[in-house]
C-alpha positions in Angstrom: 10.1 4.5 8.6 7.6 3.8 11.4 6.5 7.4 11.3 5.8 7.3 7.6 4.0 4.0 7.7 1.7 4.7 10.6 0.7 8.1 9.1 0.0 6.4 5.8 -2.1 3.7 7.4 -4.0 6.1 9.5 -4.8 8.4 6.6 -5.7 5.5 4.3 -8.3 4.5 6.9 -9.7 8.0 6.9 -8.8 8.5 10.6 -7.5 11.6 12.3 -5.0 11.2 15.2 -7.7 11.5 17.9 -9.8 8.7 16.3 -6.8 6.4 15.9 -5.7 7.1 19.5 -9.2 6.1 20.8 -9.3 2.9 18.7 -5.9 1.6 20.0 -6.2 3.0 23.5 -3.6 5.7 23.7 -3.6 9.5 23.8 -3.5 11.7 20.7 -0.1 12.9 21.7 1.3 9.4 21.3 0.1 9.2 17.7 1.6 12.7 17.1 4.9 11.7 18.6 5.1 8.5 16.5 4.2 10.3 13.3 6.7 13.1 14.0 9.4 10.4 14.6 10.0 11.6 18.2 9.5 8.2 19.8 8.7 4.6 18.9 5.9 2.6 20.6 6.5 -0.2 23.0 6.7 -3.7 21.6 3.3 -4.4 23.0 1.8 -1.3 21.3 3.6 -2.1 18.1 1.9 -5.5 18.0 -1.5 -3.8 18.8 -1.0 -1.3 15.9 0.0 -4.1 13.5 -3.1 -6.1 14.6 -5.4 -3.1 14.2 -4.2 -2.3 10.7 -3.8 -6.0 9.8 -0.1 -5.6 8.8 3.0 -7.2 10.1 5.3 -5.5 12.6 8.1 -5.9 10.0 6.0 -3.7 7.6 5.6 -1.1 10.3 9.3 -1.0 11.0 10.3 -0.8 7.3 11.6 -4.3 7.1 9.1 -5.3 4.4 8.1 -3.3 1.4 4.4 -4.1 1.5 2.0 -5.3 4.2 1.0 -9.0 4.2 -2.7 -9.0 3.5 -5.0 -9.3 0.6 -5.4 -6.2 -1.5 -3.5 -3.8 -3.7 -1.1 -1.2 -2.4 0.3 1.8 -4.2 3.9 2.7 -3.7 4.1 6.5 -3.3 7.7 6.9 -2.4 9.2 9.9 -4.1 5.9 11.7 -4.4 5.4 15.1 -2.8 2.9 15.3 0.1 0.5 17.2 -2.2 0.7 14.5 -4.8 0.1 11.8 -2.2 -3.0 13.7 -1.0 -4.2 13.9 -4.6 -3.9 10.1 -5.1 -5.7 9.5 -1.7 -8.5 11.8 -2.8 -8.9 10.0 -6.1 -9.0 6.6 -4.3 -11.6 8.0 -1.8 -13.7 9.3 -4.6 -13.7 5.9 -6.3 -14.6 4.2 -3.0 -17.5 6.6 -2.5 -19.0 6.1 -5.9 
């Protein structure tokens, strides 16, 4: 679940892996490994990621359905990758207008 959540959060912020890596002080390879579900971050890094995205560690680990912060979140479970990208594009278009 962590892999899905961190990829979603990164993309929702319009960041690529290199940009996120710089912001949280790791190498791009760490982001790639996390998103490909190869490894999990340390507890300290998990907290840093949660703080950066303003979500709980339980959200990142899949123990909560939605992050605890003000705002509206769309549940995209069950959508194909192409459909999720389409929804993201619509949201980004609305934000930019």
